[in-house]
N, C-alpha and C positions, 0 to 999 in steps of 0.2 A: 410707849417707852420700851416695853419688853421685846417687841419685834425688832426695834433698832439695835438693842444690845445683842439679840440673837443673830442678826445679820452681820454685825461687827465681829462676833465670835466666829461665824462661818467664814468670813473673808480672811480673818487673821490666823485663827488657830486650826482650821480644818486642813490647810495645806501642810502645816508643820506636823500635825497629828498623822496625816497620810504618809509623810516621809518617815516618821518614827515607826509607824505601823509596818511599812514596807521593810525597814531595816530589821525589825524584830522578827517578822515572818521569814525573811531571808536567812537570818541567823538560826532560827529554829529548823529550817530546811537543811541548813549546813550541819546541824547536829546529827541528822539522820544519814550523814555521809553520802548525800546525793552528789552528783558530779558538780564540783564548784563552778566550772565554766557554764554549765546549764543554768544553775541558780543565778549566776551573775548576769547571764543573757536574759533570763526571765525578769529580773528585777530592775535592770538598767538598760541602757541603749544597746542595740538598736530596736529591741522589741517592746520593752516596757509592759510585758504581759502581766506581771505581778501587781504593779501599781494600778493598772487599769482594772484588773479583776477585783482587787481590794476596794477600789473606789466605787465600782458598780455594786458590789455586795454591801458596802457600807451605805451607799445611797438608797438602795432598795430597802434595807433593813430599817434605817432611821426614818424614812419617809413613808412607811407603810400605812399610816393612818392620817397624817396631815403633812402637807408640803407648804413650807413657808417661802416667802420671797427670797430670803437670803440663801436658801438651798439651791435655787436656780442660778444664782450668780456667784457661787463659791469660787469660780474659776477666774474672776476678775483680778484679784490681788496677785496670784501666781502668774497670770498672763502679763500683767504690768511689770512684775519683777523679771520675768524671762525676757520681755521686750527690752527693758532697760539694760539688762546684761548684754544682750545682742547689740544694742545701739552703742553701748560704751566700748565694747570690744571689737566691733566690726562684724560684718556678716559672715566672715570666714569662721567665726566661732559656731555658727549654726550647724555647719557640717561636722565640726569637731564634737559638739555636744551630742549629736544624734548618731555618731559613729560608734562602733564597738571599741571598747577600751583595749589598748595594746599593752605590751610588756613595758614600753618606755613611759607609760603613764604613771605608774606608781599607784597612789590611791585615787586620783582623779576625782576629788570631792566636788568639783564644779559639775561633773556629769551626774552627780547625785542631787545636789542642792538646787539646781535650776529646773531640769525637766521633770523629775519625779513628782514634786508637788503639783506641777501643772497637769501632768497626766492623771494623777489621782483626783484632782479637783474637777477636771473636765468630765471624767467618768462619773464622779459623784453627782454632778449637776445633770448629766444625761439621765442617770437613774432617777433623780428627783423629778425631772420632766416626765419621764415615763410613768412614774407613780402619780403625778398630777393628772396626766391624761387618763390613767386607769381609774382614779378616784372620780374624775369628772364624768367619765363614761358610765360609771356605776350609778352616780346620782341621776344622770340623764335617763338611763334605762329604768331605774326605780320610779322616777316621776312619770314615765310613759306608761308603766304598768298600772300605776294608781289611777290614772285617768281613763 
């Protein structure tokens, strides 16, 4: 029962937490008077460097001792949400979502709410997979030394 609840939490709240984490880190970087265009490019399209880095760091840190099934598939809900948004609006939105924001855009909340949780969750799941491989290799080599 506990692993089902954990998987549901990963699927539902991890992407939302990643979006909030990205917004907070971008805001903190903005406080230090870094170039706002640079911070915007790092946190949103077309590079998504900040959500990817935060997802990898979170995935490596939270899965350093144990990797659960839900951690490997944390990308499913945001991928479904992203796919639904593209299907509902047409494929021309794909280019718009992944292009740099222009001055005519205003806030462009769609460019934040759809790709950033997906990028964060995919990076989190990749880090969890790497940790699972690392932990499995450690168990393999430990058992080989014992025999």
